[in-house]
C-alpha positions in Angstrom: 98.8 90.4 6.6 97.4 88.0 9.2 94.3 86.0 8.6 91.4 85.7 11.0 92.3 82.0 11.5 95.8 82.9 12.5 94.6 85.7 14.8 92.4 83.3 16.7 94.9 80.5 16.8 94.7 79.0 20.3 91.5 80.8 21.3 88.8 78.6 22.8 85.8 79.0 20.4 82.2 78.2 21.2 81.1 78.6 17.6 82.8 77.3 14.5 85.0 79.6 12.4 83.4 79.5 9.0 85.7 78.6 6.2 84.7 81.5 4.0 85.7 84.0 6.7 88.6 82.2 8.3 91.1 83.3 5.5 90.0 86.9 5.6 92.9 89.2 6.2 92.8 91.2 9.4 94.2 94.8 9.5 93.9 95.3 13.3 92.2 94.5 16.6 90.1 96.8 18.9 87.9 96.6 21.9 86.8 100.3 21.6 84.4 100.7 18.6 85.4 104.3 18.2 88.9 103.2 17.2 87.8 100.5 14.7 89.0 100.8 11.1 88.5 98.8 7.9 89.0 95.0 8.4 89.5 95.2 12.2 88.3 92.6 14.5 86.1 94.1 17.3 86.1 92.5 20.8 82.9 93.1 22.7 83.3 92.6 26.5 80.6 92.2 29.2 80.8 95.1 31.6 79.4 96.1 35.0 77.8 99.2 33.5 77.8 98.7 29.7 77.2 95.6 27.5 79.9 95.6 24.8 77.4 94.2 22.3 75.8 97.7 22.2 78.7 98.9 20.1 78.8 96.0 17.7 76.8 97.8 15.0 79.0 100.9 15.3 82.1 98.7 14.9 80.7 97.1 11.7 79.7 100.5 10.4 83.3 101.6 10.8 84.5 98.6 8.7 85.0 95.8 11.2 85.2 92.3 9.6 84.0 90.4 12.6 82.9 90.6 16.3 84.5 88.4 18.9 82.7 88.0 22.3 81.9 85.6 25.1 78.3 86.9 24.9 75.8 85.4 22.5 75.0 87.1 19.2 72.3 89.8 19.6 69.0 89.0 18.0 68.9 90.3 14.4 72.7 90.9 14.2 73.8 89.3 10.9 77.5 90.2 10.4 80.1 87.6 11.5 79.9 86.9 15.2 82.5 84.6 16.8 81.6 83.4 20.3 84.5 82.4 22.6 84.8 81.0 26.0 86.4 84.1 27.6 86.5 87.5 25.8 89.6 89.0 27.5 91.6 85.8 27.3 90.7 85.7 23.6 91.9 89.3 23.1 95.2 88.5 24.9 95.9 85.5 22.7 94.8 87.3 19.5 97.0 90.3 20.3 100.0 88.1 20.7 99.2 86.3 17.5 98.6 89.5 15.5 101.8 91.3 16.8 104.0 88.2 16.4 104.5 87.6 20.1 106.8 90.5 21.1 106.8 89.2 24.7 109.0 86.4 23.6 111.7 88.9 22.5 111.1 91.8 24.8 111.9 90.9 28.5 108.8 91.5 30.6 109.0 92.3 34.3 105.6 92.2 36.2 105.2 93.6 39.7 102.2 92.7 41.8 101.3 93.3 45.5 99.1 95.6 47.5 101.7 98.3 48.1 104.9 99.3 46.5 104.2 98.4 42.9 104.7 101.9 41.5 107.9 102.6 43.3 109.4 99.2 42.5 108.5 99.7 38.8 110.2 103.1 38.7 113.3 101.6 40.4 113.6 98.7 38.0 113.1 100.9 34.9 115.8 103.3 36.3 118.2 100.5 36.8 117.7 99.1 33.3 118.0 102.6 31.7 121.1 103.4 33.7 122.6 100.1 32.4 122.0 101.3 28.8 118.8 99.4 28.0 116.0 101.0 25.9 112.9 100.4 28.0 109.2 100.8 28.4 107.2 101.1 31.7 103.5 100.7 32.3 102.2 101.9 35.7 99.7 103.8 37.8 101.3 107.2 37.3 102.5 107.1 33.7 103.5 105.0 30.8 106.9 105.3 29.1 108.1 104.1 25.7 111.8 104.5 24.8 111.9 107.7 26.8 108.6 109.1 25.7 106.0 109.8 28.4 102.4 109.0 27.9 99.3 109.4 30.1 98.4 106.3 32.1 94.8 105.1 31.6 94.8 102.1 34.0 97.4 100.6 36.3 97.4 97.7 34.0 95.8 98.3 30.6 94.0 95.8 28.4 96.3 93.1 26.9 96.0 94.6 23.4 97.5 97.9 24.7 100.3 96.0 26.5 101.2 93.9 23.5 100.9 96.8 21.1 103.2 98.8 23.3 105.7 96.0 23.5 105.7 95.7 19.7 106.3 99.4 19.4 109.2 99.2 21.9 110.8 96.4 19.9 110.5 98.4 16.7 112.3 101.3 18.4 115.2 99.0 19.5 113.9 98.4 23.0 114.5 95.2 25.0 112.8 95.5 28.5 109.3 96.3 29.6 108.4 96.8 33.2 104.8 96.9 34.3 102.6 97.0 37.4 100.2 94.1 37.4 97.1 94.7 39.4 94.9 92.0 40.9 92.0 93.2 38.8 94.1 92.8 35.6 95.0 89.3 36.6 91.5 88.2 37.5 90.0 89.7 34.4 92.6 88.2 32.0 94.4 91.4 30.9 97.8 89.7 31.0 96.6 86.2 30.1 99.2 84.2 28.2 101.8 86.9 28.3 105.4 85.6 28.8 107.1 87.2 31.8 110.9 86.9 32.3 110.7 88.2 35.9 107.7 88.4 38.3 108.0 90.4 41.5 105.8 90.2 44.6 105.8 93.1 47.1 103.2 92.2 49.8 99.6 91.4 50.4 97.4 93.4 52.8 93.7 94.2 52.8 92.4 96.0 49.7 90.0 95.6 46.8 87.6 93.3 48.7 84.8 95.1 47.0 86.0 93.2 43.9 87.6 90.0 45.2 85.3 89.6 48.2 87.8 87.7 50.4 91.5 87.9 51.1 91.8 84.3 49.8 90.3 85.3 46.4 92.6 88.3 46.4 95.7 86.1 46.9 94.5 83.7 44.3 94.4 86.5 41.8 97.9 87.6 42.7 99.2 84.1 42.3 98.2 84.0 38.6 101.3 86.1 37.8 103.6 83.4 39.3 101.8 80.2 38.3 99.8 81.2 35.1 97.2 78.9 33.6 98.3 79.8 30.1 101.9 80.2 28.9 105.1 79.4 30.8 105.8 80.5 34.4 108.3 83.4 34.7 111.9 82.5 34.4 112.7 84.4 37.6 110.4 85.1 40.6 111.3 87.6 43.3 109.5 87.2 46.6 109.3 89.2 49.8 110.6 86.9 52.7 109.1 89.3 55.2 105.6 88.7 54.0 104.0 85.3 54.8 101.8 85.6 51.8 104.9 85.1 49.6 104.8 81.3 50.3 101.4 81.2 48.5 103.1 82.8 45.4 105.7 80.0 44.9 105.9 79.2 41.2 106.5 75.9 39.5 109.9 74.3 39.7 110.9 75.8 36.3 111.3 79.2 37.8 114.3 80.4 39.7 113.3 82.0 43.0 115.1 84.9 44.7 114.0 85.9 48.2 114.6 89.4 49.7 114.0 90.8 53.2 115.4 92.5 56.2 116.1 89.4 58.5 119.5 87.7 58.8 117.9 84.4 57.5 116.4 85.6 54.3 115.1 82.7 52.3 116.5 80.0 54.6 113.0 78.8 55.7 112.1 78.6 52.1 115.1 76.5 51.0 117.2 79.3 49.6 120.8 80.0 50.8 121.3 83.1 48.8 118.7 85.7 49.9 119.0 89.4 49.2 118.9 91.4 52.4 119.4 95.0 53.7 121.6 96.0 56.7 122.7 99.2 58.4 119.6 101.2 57.4 119.7 105.0 57.8 116.6 107.0 56.8 116.5 110.8 57.0 115.4 113.9 55.2 118.2 113.3 52.6 116.8 109.8 51.7 118.0 106.3 52.4 121.4 104.8 53.0 121.9 101.0 53.6 124.0 98.0 52.6 122.7 95.5 50.1 124.0 91.9 50.8 123.9 89.1 48.2 126.0 86.0 47.9 128.6 87.3 50.4 129.0 90.6 48.6 128.2 93.9 50.3 127.1 97.0 48.3 126.4 100.5 49.8 123.1 101.9 48.4 121.9 105.5 48.4 118.4 106.6 47.4 116.4 109.8 47.3 113.4 107.7 48.6 112.5 108.0 52.3 111.6 105.4 54.9 112.3 101.7 55.7 109.3 100.6 53.5 111.3 101.8 50.5 114.3 99.5 51.5 112.0 96.6 50.7 111.0 98.2 47.4 114.6 98.8 46.5 115.5 95.2 47.3 112.5 93.9 45.2 113.8 96.0 42.3 117.4 94.8 42.9 116.1 91.2 42.6 114.7 92.0 39.2 118.0 93.7 38.2 119.9 90.6 39.3 117.6 88.5 37.1 118.8 90.5 34.1 122.5 90.0 34.9 123.2 93.3 36.6 125.8 93.2 39.4 125.3 94.9 42.7 127.3 98.0 41.7 125.0 98.5 38.6 121.9 98.0 40.9 123.2 100.7 43.2 123.9 103.1 40.3 120.3 102.6 39.1 118.8 103.2 42.5 120.8 106.4 42.8 119.6 107.5 39.4 115.9 107.0 40.3 114.4 110.3 41.6 111.6 110.5 44.1 108.4 108.9 42.7 105.5 111.3 42.2 103.0 111.1 45.0 105.0 108.7 47.1 106.1 110.6 50.2 106.6 113.5 47.8 107.7 116.7 49.7 106.1 120.0 49.2 108.7 122.6 50.1 107.9 126.3 50.2 110.5 127.1 52.8 108.1 126.4 55.7 109.7 125.2 59.0 107.8 121.9 58.9 107.8 119.0 56.4 104.8 118.5 54.2 104.6 115.2 52.3 102.0 113.8 49.9 101.5 110.1 49.6 99.2 107.7 47.8 98.6 105.5 50.9 95.0 104.3 50.7 95.0 101.1 52.7 95.4 100.7 56.5 98.8 99.0 56.0 100.1 101.6 53.6 98.9 104.4 56.0 100.6 102.8 58.9 103.8 102.5 57.0 103.9 106.1 55.8 103.0 107.4 59.2 105.9 105.4 60.6 108.2 107.1 58.1 106.9 110.5 59.3 107.5 109.5 62.9 111.1 108.5 62.1 111.6 112.0 60.6 110.1 113.8 63.6 112.7 112.1 65.8 115.2 114.2 63.9 113.4 117.4 64.3 113.2 117.9 68.1 110.5 115.3 68.3 107.9 117.2 66.4 104.3 115.9 65.8 102.8 113.9 63.0 99.7 115.5 61.6 97.8 113.1 59.3 95.2 114.1 56.8 93.3 111.3 54.9 90.0 110.1 53.6 88.5 106.9 52.1 87.2 106.4 48.6 83.5 105.9 47.9 82.1 102.8 46.2 85.0 100.8 47.3 85.7 98.3 50.1 84.0 99.7 53.2 85.7 97.2 55.6 89.0 99.0 55.4 87.5 102.4 56.5 87.5 101.8 60.3 90.9 100.1 59.9 92.4 103.2 58.3 90.8 105.3 61.1 92.5 103.1 63.7 95.9 103.4 61.9 95.7 107.1 61.8 94.4 107.4 65.4 96.9 105.1 66.9 100.0 106.5 65.2 99.3 110.2 64.7 99.4 113.2 67.0 96.7 115.0 65.2 94.3 113.8 62.5 92.3 115.6 59.9 89.6 113.4 58.4 88.3 114.5 55.0 87.1 113.2 51.6 89.1 111.3 49.1 87.2 110.4 45.9 83.6 110.0 47.4 82.1 109.1 44.0 78.4 108.4 44.4 78.5 108.0 48.2 77.8 110.7 50.8 81.1 112.0 52.0 79.8 112.3 55.6 78.6 108.7 55.5 82.1 107.6 54.5 83.7 109.6 57.2 81.3 108.1 59.8 82.5 104.7 58.8 86.1 105.9 59.4 85.2 107.3 62.8 84.3 103.9 64.0 88.0 103.2 64.1 89.4 106.6 64.7 87.1 107.1 67.7 88.8 104.2 69.5 91.7 106.5 70.3 91.9 109.8 72.2 94.0 111.4 69.4 92.9 115.0 68.7 91.1 115.2 65.4 88.8 117.3 63.2 86.5 116.3 60.4 86.2 118.5 57.3 84.6 117.0 54.1 86.0 119.8 51.9 89.5 118.5 51.1 90.9 121.9 50.3 89.7 123.3 53.6 90.9 120.2 55.4 94.4 120.7 53.9 94.4 124.3 55.1 93.4 123.1 58.6 96.2 120.6 58.7 98.8 123.1 57.6 97.4 125.7 60.2 98.0 123.1 62.9 101.7 122.5 62.0 104.5 124.0 64.1 108.3 124.0 63.4 109.6 120.4 63.4 106.2 118.8 62.6 105.5 116.5 59.7 102.2 117.0 57.8 101.2 113.9 55.9 98.5 114.4 53.1 97.5 110.8 52.4 95.3 109.0 49.9 95.5 110.8 46.6 99.2 111.0 45.9 99.9 111.8 42.3 96.2 112.2 41.4 95.3 115.5 39.9 91.5 115.1 40.2 88.7 114.4 42.7 85.7 112.2 41.7 82.5 113.6 43.2 78.9 112.3 42.8 78.0 114.4 39.8 81.4 115.5 38.3 85.2 115.1 38.4 87.1 118.3 39.4 90.7 119.3 39.1 92.4 118.7 42.4 96.0 118.1 43.3 97.1 117.8 47.0 100.5 119.1 46.1 99.4 122.2 44.3 96.7 122.9 46.9 99.3 122.7 49.7 101.7 125.0 47.8 98.9 127.6 47.3 98.0 127.5 51.0 101.6 127.7 52.2 102.2 130.7 49.9 99.1 132.3 51.3 100.8 131.9 54.7 103.7 133.9 53.4 106.1 131.0 52.7 108.0 131.1 49.4 111.2 129.1 48.9 114.0 131.3 47.5 116.3 130.1 44.8 
């Protein structure tokens, strides 16, 4: 068993740890009072909606031995209360202490960036599994532990969940954990102190300014993965040479940096002579084909993924693979073994004479990229049209709404504007914000706040050779409204509508 003193080793305390409690044995850690058991330490966090101190009595009633919080002790609360400088940082350090620092034995790969995190994580995990490793993956769509699928709660869960999962992986003979690391998680301290073997940067475009307020603050949060304030810097850092923001992610000299990109001079401006680059790119309905070049070697790569944007994701994943000693042939085998990622330009095929693709794109940059992919495909189908359906989420960064409208209006042939997850906002108000940008172009468009009706309208518009892009929700199977959350899946809705049109794929 581990004592309370050992659990809190390294944690910055505001209050003294009393001797009579410091040697008490701790049976577990929790931040959710409903999961507390006898002799657990309960961590109470401040929240935007709920004060964690409200659950302290419940935690003690369930057998907790102490409460840890950055918040002061509530008046009249007599059980042990340990005040710390930062609650989530304290949890991260305590979790590493309690579970004997599994991140020092399991090789962690963290991927951060505005777009591409999920696809890159799936690719890295596929490479490692194809190479015979027992792995875990934490991401937006799902979690995996030694081949077992689990429901994803957050893109990046709390540090306790991450460390607990790594400890479980180690017990099951696993060696590599790949995870998406969101800017929220970095800013809040969910990966504080965790040792990363490899850190990957995809790109930085406008998003989450409702949380970070400025692009500068957003970039600072991302940089925490590469130059952490607690714990060592990653052994390897993989950076996108095509994105200027990568220069701001440069780690300390202790890390080995690998640059990737599409130019002939990958890494040269940044002092590297051995960049990873892609050449001879061919993107079609059957996926991607290109050559991967590294240190003078050339490796043909095939992937079920579609679009040039995924060439960069593949190269980012390849950089991680190289950091673990895989050669280019092993990287290519892993890429080939990775199926299409759910909700990332995922095709809905009922035998219709036009392509329907569902994608998670929910920023203006991501929307531009995915519309460009659709445009490339129409050039192979007698120059069909691109029909784009999208919306913007409520209670999120309003500044990106007109920018998304501009992206859709500039690049599409027909636009259907609808709702995404309106949350507590009026869907029509959100759509009016989008129209500020969409209205700058003469692109034919319709507005329909009911997403199911909007999808039907987009599919009714399609003719042979067209590409219908259903953007914004991707893998999500729900829609968050003002007063409730409903079951809603763009893919299933599109299938039902296509079948009602008489399409049904045979075989």
